[in-house]
mmCIF file of the N, C-alpha and C atoms, coordinates in Angstrom:
data_MODEL
# 
_entry.id   MODEL 
# 
loop_
_atom_site.group_PDB 
_atom_site.id 
_atom_site.type_symbol 
_atom_site.label_atom_id 
_atom_site.label_alt_id 
_atom_site.label_comp_id 
_atom_site.label_asym_id 
_atom_site.label_entity_id 
_atom_site.label_seq_id 
_atom_site.pdbx_PDB_ins_code 
_atom_site.Cartn_x 
_atom_site.Cartn_y 
_atom_site.Cartn_z 
_atom_site.occupancy 
_atom_site.B_iso_or_equiv 
_atom_site.pdbx_formal_charge 
_atom_site.auth_seq_id 
_atom_site.auth_comp_id 
_atom_site.auth_asym_id 
_atom_site.auth_atom_id 
_atom_site.pdbx_PDB_model_num 
ATOM 1   N N  . MET A 1 1  ? 5.771   -3.730  -1.753  1.00 0.00 ? 1  MET A N  1 
ATOM 2   C CA . MET A 1 1  ? 4.687   -4.689  -1.905  1.00 0.00 ? 1  MET A CA 1 
ATOM 3   C C  . MET A 1 1  ? 3.376   -4.042  -1.443  1.00 0.00 ? 1  MET A C  1 
ATOM 4   N N  . LEU A 1 2  ? 2.351   -4.207  -2.241  1.00 0.00 ? 2  LEU A N  1 
ATOM 5   C CA . LEU A 1 2  ? 1.049   -3.632  -1.921  1.00 0.00 ? 2  LEU A CA 1 
ATOM 6   C C  . LEU A 1 2  ? 0.355   -4.438  -0.830  1.00 0.00 ? 2  LEU A C  1 
ATOM 7   N N  . ASP A 1 3  ? -0.449  -3.747  -0.019  1.00 0.00 ? 3  ASP A N  1 
ATOM 8   C CA . ASP A 1 3  ? -1.342  -4.471  0.868   1.00 0.00 ? 3  ASP A CA 1 
ATOM 9   C C  . ASP A 1 3  ? -2.699  -4.560  0.152   1.00 0.00 ? 3  ASP A C  1 
ATOM 10  N N  . CYS A 1 4  ? -3.646  -5.251  0.761   1.00 0.00 ? 4  CYS A N  1 
ATOM 11  C CA . CYS A 1 4  ? -4.939  -5.480  0.096   1.00 0.00 ? 4  CYS A CA 1 
ATOM 12  C C  . CYS A 1 4  ? -5.714  -4.187  -0.140  1.00 0.00 ? 4  CYS A C  1 
ATOM 13  N N  . LYS A 1 5  ? -5.622  -3.265  0.781   1.00 0.00 ? 5  LYS A N  1 
ATOM 14  C CA . LYS A 1 5  ? -6.320  -1.989  0.604   1.00 0.00 ? 5  LYS A CA 1 
ATOM 15  C C  . LYS A 1 5  ? -5.766  -1.244  -0.609  1.00 0.00 ? 5  LYS A C  1 
ATOM 16  N N  . GLN A 1 6  ? -4.457  -1.183  -0.723  1.00 0.00 ? 6  GLN A N  1 
ATOM 17  C CA . GLN A 1 6  ? -3.841  -0.511  -1.867  1.00 0.00 ? 6  GLN A CA 1 
ATOM 18  C C  . GLN A 1 6  ? -4.184  -1.235  -3.167  1.00 0.00 ? 6  GLN A C  1 
ATOM 19  N N  . ALA A 1 7  ? -4.171  -2.557  -3.132  1.00 0.00 ? 7  ALA A N  1 
ATOM 20  C CA . ALA A 1 7  ? -4.487  -3.339  -4.326  1.00 0.00 ? 7  ALA A CA 1 
ATOM 21  C C  . ALA A 1 7  ? -5.921  -3.097  -4.767  1.00 0.00 ? 7  ALA A C  1 
ATOM 22  N N  . SER A 1 8  ? -6.856  -3.093  -3.822  1.00 0.00 ? 8  SER A N  1 
ATOM 23  C CA . SER A 1 8  ? -8.260  -2.874  -4.192  1.00 0.00 ? 8  SER A CA 1 
ATOM 24  C C  . SER A 1 8  ? -8.463  -1.467  -4.747  1.00 0.00 ? 8  SER A C  1 
ATOM 25  N N  . GLN A 1 9  ? -7.728  -0.495  -4.216  1.00 0.00 ? 9  GLN A N  1 
ATOM 26  C CA . GLN A 1 9  ? -7.814  0.864   -4.758  1.00 0.00 ? 9  GLN A CA 1 
ATOM 27  C C  . GLN A 1 9  ? -7.302  0.903   -6.195  1.00 0.00 ? 9  GLN A C  1 
ATOM 28  N N  . LEU A 1 10 ? -6.199  0.227   -6.456  1.00 0.00 ? 10 LEU A N  1 
ATOM 29  C CA . LEU A 1 10 ? -5.669  0.201   -7.823  1.00 0.00 ? 10 LEU A CA 1 
ATOM 30  C C  . LEU A 1 10 ? -6.606  -0.545  -8.765  1.00 0.00 ? 10 LEU A C  1 
ATOM 31  N N  . ILE A 1 11 ? -7.215  -1.608  -8.282  1.00 0.00 ? 11 ILE A N  1 
ATOM 32  C CA . ILE A 1 11 ? -8.171  -2.352  -9.105  1.00 0.00 ? 11 ILE A CA 1 
ATOM 33  C C  . ILE A 1 11 ? -9.316  -1.420  -9.502  1.00 0.00 ? 11 ILE A C  1 
ATOM 34  N N  . SER A 1 12 ? -9.842  -0.696  -8.542  1.00 0.00 ? 12 SER A N  1 
ATOM 35  C CA . SER A 1 12 ? -10.929 0.247   -8.832  1.00 0.00 ? 12 SER A CA 1 
ATOM 36  C C  . SER A 1 12 ? -10.471 1.361   -9.772  1.00 0.00 ? 12 SER A C  1 
ATOM 37  N N  . GLN A 1 13 ? -9.298  1.902   -9.518  1.00 0.00 ? 13 GLN A N  1 
ATOM 38  C CA . GLN A 1 13 ? -8.785  2.978   -10.365 1.00 0.00 ? 13 GLN A CA 1 
ATOM 39  C C  . GLN A 1 13 ? -8.522  2.498   -11.787 1.00 0.00 ? 13 GLN A C  1 
ATOM 40  N N  . SER A 1 14 ? -8.152  1.244   -11.930 1.00 0.00 ? 14 SER A N  1 
ATOM 41  C CA . SER A 1 14 ? -7.856  0.717   -13.264 1.00 0.00 ? 14 SER A CA 1 
ATOM 42  C C  . SER A 1 14 ? -9.085  0.695   -14.163 1.00 0.00 ? 14 SER A C  1 
ATOM 43  N N  . LEU A 1 15 ? -10.268 0.767   -13.554 1.00 0.00 ? 15 LEU A N  1 
ATOM 44  C CA . LEU A 1 15 ? -11.493 0.816   -14.340 1.00 0.00 ? 15 LEU A CA 1 
ATOM 45  C C  . LEU A 1 15 ? -11.706 2.196   -14.948 1.00 0.00 ? 15 LEU A C  1 
ATOM 46  N N  . ASP A 1 16 ? -11.073 3.202   -14.352 1.00 0.00 ? 16 ASP A N  1 
ATOM 47  C CA . ASP A 1 16 ? -11.275 4.581   -14.795 1.00 0.00 ? 16 ASP A CA 1 
ATOM 48  C C  . ASP A 1 16 ? -10.080 5.198   -15.509 1.00 0.00 ? 16 ASP A C  1 
ATOM 49  N N  . ARG A 1 17 ? -8.922  4.638   -15.289 1.00 0.00 ? 17 ARG A N  1 
ATOM 50  C CA . ARG A 1 17 ? -7.717  5.214   -15.897 1.00 0.00 ? 17 ARG A CA 1 
ATOM 51  C C  . ARG A 1 17 ? -6.696  4.111   -16.145 1.00 0.00 ? 17 ARG A C  1 
ATOM 52  N N  . SER A 1 18 ? -5.724  4.421   -16.984 1.00 0.00 ? 18 SER A N  1 
ATOM 53  C CA . SER A 1 18 ? -4.624  3.497   -17.215 1.00 0.00 ? 18 SER A CA 1 
ATOM 54  C C  . SER A 1 18 ? -3.653  3.590   -16.051 1.00 0.00 ? 18 SER A C  1 
ATOM 55  N N  . LEU A 1 19 ? -3.285  2.450   -15.527 1.00 0.00 ? 19 LEU A N  1 
ATOM 56  C CA . LEU A 1 19 ? -2.310  2.422   -14.443 1.00 0.00 ? 19 LEU A CA 1 
ATOM 57  C C  . LEU A 1 19 ? -0.911  2.597   -15.017 1.00 0.00 ? 19 LEU A C  1 
ATOM 58  N N  . THR A 1 20 ? -0.034  3.140   -14.207 1.00 0.00 ? 20 THR A N  1 
ATOM 59  C CA . THR A 1 20 ? 1.359   3.261   -14.620 1.00 0.00 ? 20 THR A CA 1 
ATOM 60  C C  . THR A 1 20 ? 1.981   1.868   -14.662 1.00 0.00 ? 20 THR A C  1 
ATOM 61  N N  . LEU A 1 21 ? 3.118   1.762   -15.298 1.00 0.00 ? 21 LEU A N  1 
ATOM 62  C CA . LEU A 1 21 ? 3.808   0.484   -15.359 1.00 0.00 ? 21 LEU A CA 1 
ATOM 63  C C  . LEU A 1 21 ? 4.099   -0.042  -13.959 1.00 0.00 ? 21 LEU A C  1 
ATOM 64  N N  . ARG A 1 22 ? 4.571   0.814   -13.111 1.00 0.00 ? 22 ARG A N  1 
ATOM 65  C CA . ARG A 1 22 ? 4.881   0.410   -11.729 1.00 0.00 ? 22 ARG A CA 1 
ATOM 66  C C  . ARG A 1 22 ? 3.626   -0.083  -10.999 1.00 0.00 ? 22 ARG A C  1 
ATOM 67  N N  . GLU A 1 23 ? 2.515   0.632   -11.176 1.00 0.00 ? 23 GLU A N  1 
ATOM 68  C CA . GLU A 1 23 ? 1.258   0.224   -10.534 1.00 0.00 ? 23 GLU A CA 1 
ATOM 69  C C  . GLU A 1 23 ? 0.792   -1.132  -11.061 1.00 0.00 ? 23 GLU A C  1 
ATOM 70  N N  . ARG A 1 24 ? 0.872   -1.303  -12.380 1.00 0.00 ? 24 ARG A N  1 
ATOM 71  C CA . ARG A 1 24 ? 0.445   -2.585  -12.976 1.00 0.00 ? 24 ARG A CA 1 
ATOM 72  C C  . ARG A 1 24 ? 1.285   -3.744  -12.461 1.00 0.00 ? 24 ARG A C  1 
ATOM 73  N N  . LEU A 1 25 ? 2.593   -3.546  -12.419 1.00 0.00 ? 25 LEU A N  1 
ATOM 74  C CA . LEU A 1 25 ? 3.472   -4.617  -11.952 1.00 0.00 ? 25 LEU A CA 1 
ATOM 75  C C  . LEU A 1 25 ? 3.233   -4.939  -10.478 1.00 0.00 ? 25 LEU A C  1 
ATOM 76  N N  . SER A 1 26 ? 3.097   -3.907  -9.674  1.00 0.00 ? 26 SER A N  1 
ATOM 77  C CA . SER A 1 26 ? 2.825   -4.110  -8.247  1.00 0.00 ? 26 SER A CA 1 
ATOM 78  C C  . SER A 1 26 ? 1.504   -4.850  -8.044  1.00 0.00 ? 26 SER A C  1 
ATOM 79  N N  . LEU A 1 27 ? 0.501   -4.455  -8.805  1.00 0.00 ? 27 LEU A N  1 
ATOM 80  C CA . LEU A 1 27 ? -0.803  -5.098  -8.688  1.00 0.00 ? 27 LEU A CA 1 
ATOM 81  C C  . LEU A 1 27 ? -0.741  -6.543  -9.148  1.00 0.00 ? 27 LEU A C  1 
ATOM 82  N N  . LYS A 1 28 ? -0.090  -6.806  -10.277 1.00 0.00 ? 28 LYS A N  1 
ATOM 83  C CA . LYS A 1 28 ? 0.031   -8.185  -10.766 1.00 0.00 ? 28 LYS A CA 1 
ATOM 84  C C  . LYS A 1 28 ? 0.739   -9.077  -9.748  1.00 0.00 ? 28 LYS A C  1 
ATOM 85  N N  . LEU A 1 29 ? 1.780   -8.563  -9.139  1.00 0.00 ? 29 LEU A N  1 
ATOM 86  C CA . LEU A 1 29 ? 2.498   -9.321  -8.127  1.00 0.00 ? 29 LEU A CA 1 
ATOM 87  C C  . LEU A 1 29 ? 1.591   -9.627  -6.937  1.00 0.00 ? 29 LEU A C  1 
ATOM 88  N N  . HIS A 1 30 ? 0.850   -8.630  -6.503  1.00 0.00 ? 30 HIS A N  1 
ATOM 89  C CA . HIS A 1 30 ? -0.066  -8.844  -5.377  1.00 0.00 ? 30 HIS A CA 1 
ATOM 90  C C  . HIS A 1 30 ? -1.137  -9.882  -5.730  1.00 0.00 ? 30 HIS A C  1 
ATOM 91  N N  . LEU A 1 31 ? -1.673  -9.772  -6.955  1.00 0.00 ? 31 LEU A N  1 
ATOM 92  C CA . LEU A 1 31 ? -2.735  -10.702 -7.361  1.00 0.00 ? 31 LEU A CA 1 
ATOM 93  C C  . LEU A 1 31 ? -2.230  -12.141 -7.481  1.00 0.00 ? 31 LEU A C  1 
ATOM 94  N N  . LEU A 1 32 ? -0.935  -12.306 -7.719  1.00 0.00 ? 32 LEU A N  1 
ATOM 95  C CA . LEU A 1 32 ? -0.362  -13.656 -7.765  1.00 0.00 ? 32 LEU A CA 1 
ATOM 96  C C  . LEU A 1 32 ? -0.386  -14.344 -6.405  1.00 0.00 ? 32 LEU A C  1 
ATOM 97  N N  . ILE A 1 33 ? -0.305  -13.545 -5.347  1.00 0.00 ? 33 ILE A N  1 
ATOM 98  C CA . ILE A 1 33 ? -0.225  -14.149 -4.024  1.00 0.00 ? 33 ILE A CA 1 
ATOM 99  C C  . ILE A 1 33 ? -1.500  -13.990 -3.193  1.00 0.00 ? 33 ILE A C  1 
ATOM 100 N N  . CYS A 1 34 ? -2.424  -13.144 -3.625  1.00 0.00 ? 34 CYS A N  1 
ATOM 101 C CA . CYS A 1 34 ? -3.624  -12.879 -2.830  1.00 0.00 ? 34 CYS A CA 1 
ATOM 102 C C  . CYS A 1 34 ? -4.880  -13.314 -3.587  1.00 0.00 ? 34 CYS A C  1 
ATOM 103 N N  . GLU A 1 35 ? -5.441  -14.402 -3.175  1.00 0.00 ? 35 GLU A N  1 
ATOM 104 C CA . GLU A 1 35 ? -6.631  -14.942 -3.830  1.00 0.00 ? 35 GLU A CA 1 
ATOM 105 C C  . GLU A 1 35 ? -7.847  -14.027 -3.651  1.00 0.00 ? 35 GLU A C  1 
ATOM 106 N N  . PHE A 1 36 ? -7.939  -13.359 -2.501  1.00 0.00 ? 36 PHE A N  1 
ATOM 107 C CA . PHE A 1 36 ? -9.084  -12.486 -2.239  1.00 0.00 ? 36 PHE A CA 1 
ATOM 108 C C  . PHE A 1 36 ? -9.101  -11.290 -3.189  1.00 0.00 ? 36 PHE A C  1 
ATOM 109 N N  . CYS A 1 37 ? -7.964  -10.660 -3.374  1.00 0.00 ? 37 CYS A N  1 
ATOM 110 C CA . CYS A 1 37 ? -7.890  -9.518  -4.286  1.00 0.00 ? 37 CYS A CA 1 
ATOM 111 C C  . CYS A 1 37 ? -8.050  -9.963  -5.738  1.00 0.00 ? 37 CYS A C  1 
ATOM 112 N N  . LYS A 1 38 ? -7.545  -11.144 -6.046  1.00 0.00 ? 38 LYS A N  1 
ATOM 113 C CA . LYS A 1 38 ? -7.712  -11.685 -7.392  1.00 0.00 ? 38 LYS A CA 1 
ATOM 114 C C  . LYS A 1 38 ? -9.200  -11.882 -7.685  1.00 0.00 ? 38 LYS A C  1 
ATOM 115 N N  . ARG A 1 39 ? -9.915  -12.413 -6.715  1.00 0.00 ? 39 ARG A N  1 
ATOM 116 C CA . ARG A 1 39 ? -11.359 -12.624 -6.876  1.00 0.00 ? 39 ARG A CA 1 
ATOM 117 C C  . ARG A 1 39 ? -12.080 -11.281 -6.987  1.00 0.00 ? 39 ARG A C  1 
ATOM 118 N N  . PHE A 1 40 ? -11.666 -10.300 -6.176  1.00 0.00 ? 40 PHE A N  1 
ATOM 119 C CA . PHE A 1 40 ? -12.259 -8.964  -6.248  1.00 0.00 ? 40 PHE A CA 1 
ATOM 120 C C  . PHE A 1 40 ? -12.051 -8.373  -7.639  1.00 0.00 ? 40 PHE A C  1 
ATOM 121 N N  . SER A 1 41 ? -10.856 -8.516  -8.175  1.00 0.00 ? 41 SER A N  1 
ATOM 122 C CA . SER A 1 41 ? -10.548 -8.001  -9.508  1.00 0.00 ? 41 SER A CA 1 
ATOM 123 C C  . SER A 1 41 ? -11.428 -8.670  -10.568 1.00 0.00 ? 41 SER A C  1 
ATOM 124 N N  . GLN A 1 42 ? -11.593 -9.970  -10.459 1.00 0.00 ? 42 GLN A N  1 
ATOM 125 C CA . GLN A 1 42 ? -12.439 -10.703 -11.403 1.00 0.00 ? 42 GLN A CA 1 
ATOM 126 C C  . GLN A 1 42 ? -13.889 -10.239 -11.303 1.00 0.00 ? 42 GLN A C  1 
ATOM 127 N N  . HIS A 1 43 ? -14.361 -10.022 -10.073 1.00 0.00 ? 43 HIS A N  1 
ATOM 128 C CA . HIS A 1 43 ? -15.736 -9.554  -9.891  1.00 0.00 ? 43 HIS A CA 1 
ATOM 129 C C  . HIS A 1 43 ? -15.927 -8.164  -10.478 1.00 0.00 ? 43 HIS A C  1 
ATOM 130 N N  . MET A 1 44 ? -14.953 -7.292  -10.278 1.00 0.00 ? 44 MET A N  1 
ATOM 131 C CA . MET A 1 44 ? -15.054 -5.944  -10.831 1.00 0.00 ? 44 MET A CA 1 
ATOM 132 C C  . MET A 1 44 ? -15.106 -5.979  -12.356 1.00 0.00 ? 44 MET A C  1 
ATOM 133 N N  . GLN A 1 45 ? -14.306 -6.839  -12.964 1.00 0.00 ? 45 GLN A N  1 
ATOM 134 C CA . GLN A 1 45 ? -14.318 -6.961  -14.427 1.00 0.00 ? 45 GLN A CA 1 
ATOM 135 C C  . GLN A 1 45 ? -15.659 -7.509  -14.909 1.00 0.00 ? 45 GLN A C  1 
ATOM 136 N N  . THR A 1 46 ? -16.212 -8.482  -14.189 1.00 0.00 ? 46 THR A N  1 
ATOM 137 C CA . THR A 1 46 ? -17.511 -9.051  -14.550 1.00 0.00 ? 46 THR A CA 1 
ATOM 138 C C  . THR A 1 46 ? -18.598 -7.994  -14.469 1.00 0.00 ? 46 THR A C  1 
ATOM 139 N N  . ILE A 1 47 ? -18.576 -7.202  -13.409 1.00 0.00 ? 47 ILE A N  1 
ATOM 140 C CA . ILE A 1 47 ? -19.564 -6.132  -13.254 1.00 0.00 ? 47 ILE A CA 1 
ATOM 141 C C  . ILE A 1 47 ? -19.415 -5.112  -14.374 1.00 0.00 ? 47 ILE A C  1 
ATOM 142 N N  . ARG A 1 48 ? -18.194 -4.770  -14.711 1.00 0.00 ? 48 ARG A N  1 
ATOM 143 C CA . ARG A 1 48 ? -17.948 -3.795  -15.777 1.00 0.00 ? 48 ARG A CA 1 
ATOM 144 C C  . ARG A 1 48 ? -18.521 -4.287  -17.116 1.00 0.00 ? 48 ARG A C  1 
ATOM 145 N N  . VAL A 1 49 ? -18.265 -5.538  -17.443 1.00 0.00 ? 49 VAL A N  1 
ATOM 146 C CA . VAL A 1 49 ? -18.780 -6.111  -18.691 1.00 0.00 ? 49 VAL A CA 1 
ATOM 147 C C  . VAL A 1 49 ? -20.307 -6.132  -18.679 1.00 0.00 ? 49 VAL A C  1 
ATOM 148 N N  . ALA A 1 50 ? -20.884 -6.541  -17.549 1.00 0.00 ? 50 ALA A N  1 
ATOM 149 C CA . ALA A 1 50 ? -22.348 -6.607  -17.448 1.00 0.00 ? 50 ALA A CA 1 
ATOM 150 C C  . ALA A 1 50 ? -22.975 -5.228  -17.608 1.00 0.00 ? 50 ALA A C  1 
ATOM 151 N N  . LEU A 1 51 ? -22.375 -4.218  -16.995 1.00 0.00 ? 51 LEU A N  1 
ATOM 152 C CA . LEU A 1 51 ? -22.908 -2.860  -17.121 1.00 0.00 ? 51 LEU A CA 1 
ATOM 153 C C  . LEU A 1 51 ? -22.798 -2.335  -18.546 1.00 0.00 ? 51 LEU A C  1 
ATOM 154 N N  . LYS A 1 52 ? -21.700 -2.643  -19.216 1.00 0.00 ? 52 LYS A N  1 
ATOM 155 C CA . LYS A 1 52 ? -21.554 -2.228  -20.616 1.00 0.00 ? 52 LYS A CA 1 
ATOM 156 C C  . LYS A 1 52 ? -22.622 -2.881  -21.483 1.00 0.00 ? 52 LYS A C  1 
ATOM 157 N N  . GLN A 1 53 ? -22.861 -4.167  -21.262 1.00 0.00 ? 53 GLN A N  1 
ATOM 158 C CA . GLN A 1 53 ? -23.871 -4.878  -22.041 1.00 0.00 ? 53 GLN A CA 1 
ATOM 159 C C  . GLN A 1 53 ? -25.258 -4.325  -21.750 1.00 0.00 ? 53 GLN A C  1 
ATOM 160 N N  . MET A 1 54 ? -25.544 -4.061  -20.485 1.00 0.00 ? 54 MET A N  1 
ATOM 161 C CA . MET A 1 54 ? -26.850 -3.537  -20.113 1.00 0.00 ? 54 MET A CA 1 
ATOM 162 C C  . MET A 1 54 ? -27.049 -2.142  -20.698 1.00 0.00 ? 54 MET A C  1 
ATOM 163 N N  . THR A 1 55 ? -26.029 -1.303  -20.623 1.00 0.00 ? 55 THR A N  1 
ATOM 164 C CA . THR A 1 55 ? -26.116 0.044   -21.177 1.00 0.00 ? 55 THR A CA 1 
ATOM 165 C C  . THR A 1 55 ? -26.345 0.000   -22.681 1.00 0.00 ? 55 THR A C  1 
ATOM 166 N N  . SER A 1 56 ? -25.603 -0.866  -23.348 1.00 0.00 ? 56 SER A N  1 
ATOM 167 C CA . SER A 1 56 ? -25.750 -1.006  -24.794 1.00 0.00 ? 56 SER A CA 1 
ATOM 168 C C  . SER A 1 56 ? -27.164 -1.464  -25.151 1.00 0.00 ? 56 SER A C  1 
ATOM 169 N N  . SER A 1 57 ? -27.671 -2.404  -24.392 1.00 0.00 ? 57 SER A N  1 
ATOM 170 C CA . SER A 1 57 ? -29.015 -2.927  -24.635 1.00 0.00 ? 57 SER A CA 1 
ATOM 171 C C  . SER A 1 57 ? -30.070 -1.838  -24.443 1.00 0.00 ? 57 SER A C  1 
ATOM 172 N N  . ILE A 1 58 ? -29.932 -1.056  -23.397 1.00 0.00 ? 58 ILE A N  1 
ATOM 173 C CA . ILE A 1 58 ? -30.891 0.010   -23.112 1.00 0.00 ? 58 ILE A CA 1 
ATOM 174 C C  . ILE A 1 58 ? -30.806 1.105   -24.178 1.00 0.00 ? 58 ILE A C  1 
ATOM 175 N N  . GLU A 1 59 ? -29.585 1.483   -24.549 1.00 0.00 ? 59 GLU A N  1 
ATOM 176 C CA . GLU A 1 59 ? -29.419 2.558   -25.529 1.00 0.00 ? 59 GLU A CA 1 
ATOM 177 C C  . GLU A 1 59 ? -29.954 2.173   -26.903 1.00 0.00 ? 59 GLU A C  1 
ATOM 178 N N  . SER A 1 60 ? -29.908 0.904   -27.238 1.00 0.00 ? 60 SER A N  1 
ATOM 179 C CA . SER A 1 60 ? -30.378 0.476   -28.556 1.00 0.00 ? 60 SER A CA 1 
ATOM 180 C C  . SER A 1 60 ? -31.872 0.159   -28.574 1.00 0.00 ? 60 SER A C  1 
ATOM 181 N N  . ASN A 1 61 ? -32.540 0.219   -27.419 1.00 0.00 ? 61 ASN A N  1 
ATOM 182 C CA . ASN A 1 61 ? -33.961 -0.086  -27.336 1.00 0.00 ? 61 ASN A CA 1 
ATOM 183 C C  . ASN A 1 61 ? -34.762 1.209   -27.477 1.00 0.00 ? 61 ASN A C  1 
ATOM 184 N N  . ASP A 1 62 ? -35.400 1.385   -28.632 1.00 0.00 ? 62 ASP A N  1 
ATOM 185 C CA . ASP A 1 62 ? -36.148 2.610   -28.907 1.00 0.00 ? 62 ASP A CA 1 
ATOM 186 C C  . ASP A 1 62 ? -37.478 2.685   -28.168 1.00 0.00 ? 62 ASP A C  1 
ATOM 187 N N  . SER A 1 63 ? -37.921 1.579   -27.577 1.00 0.00 ? 63 SER A N  1 
ATOM 188 C CA . SER A 1 63 ? -39.212 1.586   -26.890 1.00 0.00 ? 63 SER A CA 1 
ATOM 189 C C  . SER A 1 63 ? -39.114 2.129   -25.465 1.00 0.00 ? 63 SER A C  1 
ATOM 190 N N  . ILE A 1 64 ? -37.900 2.337   -24.970 1.00 0.00 ? 64 ILE A N  1 
ATOM 191 C CA . ILE A 1 64 ? -37.719 2.869   -23.622 1.00 0.00 ? 64 ILE A CA 1 
ATOM 192 C C  . ILE A 1 64 ? -37.689 4.386   -23.689 1.00 0.00 ? 64 ILE A C  1 
ATOM 193 N N  . GLU A 1 65 ? -38.582 5.015   -22.940 1.00 0.00 ? 65 GLU A N  1 
ATOM 194 C CA . GLU A 1 65 ? -38.640 6.473   -22.913 1.00 0.00 ? 65 GLU A CA 1 
ATOM 195 C C  . GLU A 1 65 ? -38.517 6.971   -21.487 1.00 0.00 ? 65 GLU A C  1 
ATOM 196 N N  . MET A 1 66 ? -37.884 8.110   -21.349 1.00 0.00 ? 66 MET A N  1 
ATOM 197 C CA . MET A 1 66 ? -37.731 8.722   -20.036 1.00 0.00 ? 66 MET A CA 1 
ATOM 198 C C  . MET A 1 66 ? -39.046 9.391   -19.640 1.00 0.00 ? 66 MET A C  1 
ATOM 199 N N  . PRO A 1 67 ? -39.486 9.179   -18.408 1.00 0.00 ? 67 PRO A N  1 
ATOM 200 C CA . PRO A 1 67 ? -40.713 9.853   -17.951 1.00 0.00 ? 67 PRO A CA 1 
ATOM 201 C C  . PRO A 1 67 ? -40.556 11.375  -18.004 1.00 0.00 ? 67 PRO A C  1 
ATOM 202 N N  . SER A 1 68 ? -41.642 12.065  -18.294 1.00 0.00 ? 68 SER A N  1 
ATOM 203 C CA . SER A 1 68 ? -41.584 13.519  -18.423 1.00 0.00 ? 68 SER A CA 1 
ATOM 204 C C  . SER A 1 68 ? -41.176 14.182  -17.110 1.00 0.00 ? 68 SER A C  1 
ATOM 205 N N  . ALA A 1 69 ? -41.550 13.612  -15.980 1.00 0.00 ? 69 ALA A N  1 
ATOM 206 C CA . ALA A 1 69 ? -41.144 14.178  -14.684 1.00 0.00 ? 69 ALA A CA 1 
ATOM 207 C C  . ALA A 1 69 ? -39.621 14.145  -14.539 1.00 0.00 ? 69 ALA A C  1 
ATOM 208 N N  . ALA A 1 70 ? -39.008 13.066  -14.990 1.00 0.00 ? 70 ALA A N  1 
ATOM 209 C CA . ALA A 1 70 ? -37.544 12.959  -14.922 1.00 0.00 ? 70 ALA A CA 1 
ATOM 210 C C  . ALA A 1 70 ? -36.894 13.979  -15.847 1.00 0.00 ? 70 ALA A C  1 
ATOM 211 N N  . LYS A 1 71 ? -37.459 14.150  -17.041 1.00 0.00 ? 71 LYS A N  1 
ATOM 212 C CA . LYS A 1 71 ? -36.930 15.145  -17.965 1.00 0.00 ? 71 LYS A CA 1 
ATOM 213 C C  . LYS A 1 71 ? -36.998 16.541  -17.352 1.00 0.00 ? 71 LYS A C  1 
ATOM 214 N N  . SER A 1 72 ? -38.116 16.847  -16.693 1.00 0.00 ? 72 SER A N  1 
ATOM 215 C CA . SER A 1 72 ? -38.274 18.162  -16.065 1.00 0.00 ? 72 SER A CA 1 
ATOM 216 C C  . SER A 1 72 ? -37.244 18.376  -14.968 1.00 0.00 ? 72 SER A C  1 
ATOM 217 N N  . ARG A 1 73 ? -37.011 17.346  -14.137 1.00 0.00 ? 73 ARG A N  1 
ATOM 218 C CA . ARG A 1 73 ? -36.023 17.478  -13.061 1.00 0.00 ? 73 ARG A CA 1 
ATOM 219 C C  . ARG A 1 73 ? -34.615 17.703  -13.624 1.00 0.00 ? 73 ARG A C  1 
ATOM 220 N N  . ILE A 1 74 ? -34.298 17.007  -14.691 1.00 0.00 ? 74 ILE A N  1 
ATOM 221 C CA . ILE A 1 74 ? -32.981 17.176  -15.310 1.00 0.00 ? 74 ILE A CA 1 
ATOM 222 C C  . ILE A 1 74 ? -32.832 18.580  -15.872 1.00 0.00 ? 74 ILE A C  1 
ATOM 223 N N  . LEU A 1 75 ? -33.855 19.049  -16.565 1.00 0.00 ? 75 LEU A N  1 
ATOM 224 C CA . LEU A 1 75 ? -33.811 20.407  -17.122 1.00 0.00 ? 75 LEU A CA 1 
ATOM 225 C C  . LEU A 1 75 ? -33.686 21.458  -16.023 1.00 0.00 ? 75 LEU A C  1 
ATOM 226 N N  . GLN A 1 76 ? -34.402 21.271  -14.921 1.00 0.00 ? 76 GLN A N  1 
ATOM 227 C CA . GLN A 1 76 ? -34.303 22.205  -13.796 1.00 0.00 ? 76 GLN A CA 1 
ATOM 228 C C  . GLN A 1 76 ? -32.895 22.204  -13.212 1.00 0.00 ? 76 GLN A C  1 
ATOM 229 N N  . SER A 1 77 ? -32.313 21.035  -13.087 1.00 0.00 ? 77 SER A N  1 
ATOM 230 C CA . SER A 1 77 ? -30.947 20.941  -12.559 1.00 0.00 ? 77 SER A CA 1 
ATOM 231 C C  . SER A 1 77 ? -29.962 21.646  -13.472 1.00 0.00 ? 77 SER A C  1 
ATOM 232 N N  . ILE A 1 78 ? -30.127 21.457  -14.773 1.00 0.00 ? 78 ILE A N  1 
ATOM 233 C CA . ILE A 1 78 ? -29.229 22.113  -15.742 1.00 0.00 ? 78 ILE A CA 1 
ATOM 234 C C  . ILE A 1 78 ? -29.403 23.628  -15.658 1.00 0.00 ? 78 ILE A C  1 
ATOM 235 N N  . GLU A 1 79 ? -30.626 24.084  -15.559 1.00 0.00 ? 79 GLU A N  1 
ATOM 236 C CA . GLU A 1 79 ? -30.880 25.528  -15.483 1.00 0.00 ? 79 GLU A CA 1 
ATOM 237 C C  . GLU A 1 79 ? -30.288 26.109  -14.197 1.00 0.00 ? 79 GLU A C  1 
ATOM 238 N N  . SER A 1 80 ? -30.358 25.377  -13.107 1.00 0.00 ? 80 SER A N  1 
ATOM 239 C CA . SER A 1 80 ? -29.815 25.899  -11.844 1.00 0.00 ? 80 SER A CA 1 
ATOM 240 C C  . SER A 1 80 ? -28.285 25.990  -11.903 1.00 0.00 ? 80 SER A C  1 
ATOM 241 N N  . ILE A 1 81 ? -27.655 25.121  -12.673 1.00 0.00 ? 81 ILE A N  1 
ATOM 242 C CA . ILE A 1 81 ? -26.201 25.161  -12.832 1.00 0.00 ? 81 ILE A CA 1 
ATOM 243 C C  . ILE A 1 81 ? -25.799 26.375  -13.671 1.00 0.00 ? 81 ILE A C  1 
ATOM 244 N N  . LYS A 1 82 ? -26.589 26.685  -14.671 1.00 0.00 ? 82 LYS A N  1 
ATOM 245 C CA . LYS A 1 82 ? -26.289 27.815  -15.553 1.00 0.00 ? 82 LYS A CA 1 
ATOM 246 C C  . LYS A 1 82 ? -26.331 29.138  -14.803 1.00 0.00 ? 82 LYS A C  1 
ATOM 247 N N  . ASP A 1 83 ? -27.211 29.239  -13.808 1.00 0.00 ? 83 ASP A N  1 
ATOM 248 C CA . ASP A 1 83 ? -27.378 30.507  -13.069 1.00 0.00 ? 83 ASP A CA 1 
ATOM 249 C C  . ASP A 1 83 ? -26.323 30.745  -12.068 1.00 0.00 ? 83 ASP A C  1 
# 
């Protein structure tokens, strides 16, 4: 049986990778009995959806331009990695 720390770690990891069958089952069981982790999971999903929508909105907006200073810093960082 998972404790809350393990459950929250799996919830976070599930945003980045597919959980194994065992991990999914353990997490589902924990979420059935733990309202706090269930709420945390719901909040993480809400944040994920909101970020996807915000990213999509920004990427489709042609009027948003990156400041030239930011472009220069990014280019400098890339050049320093190459060296």
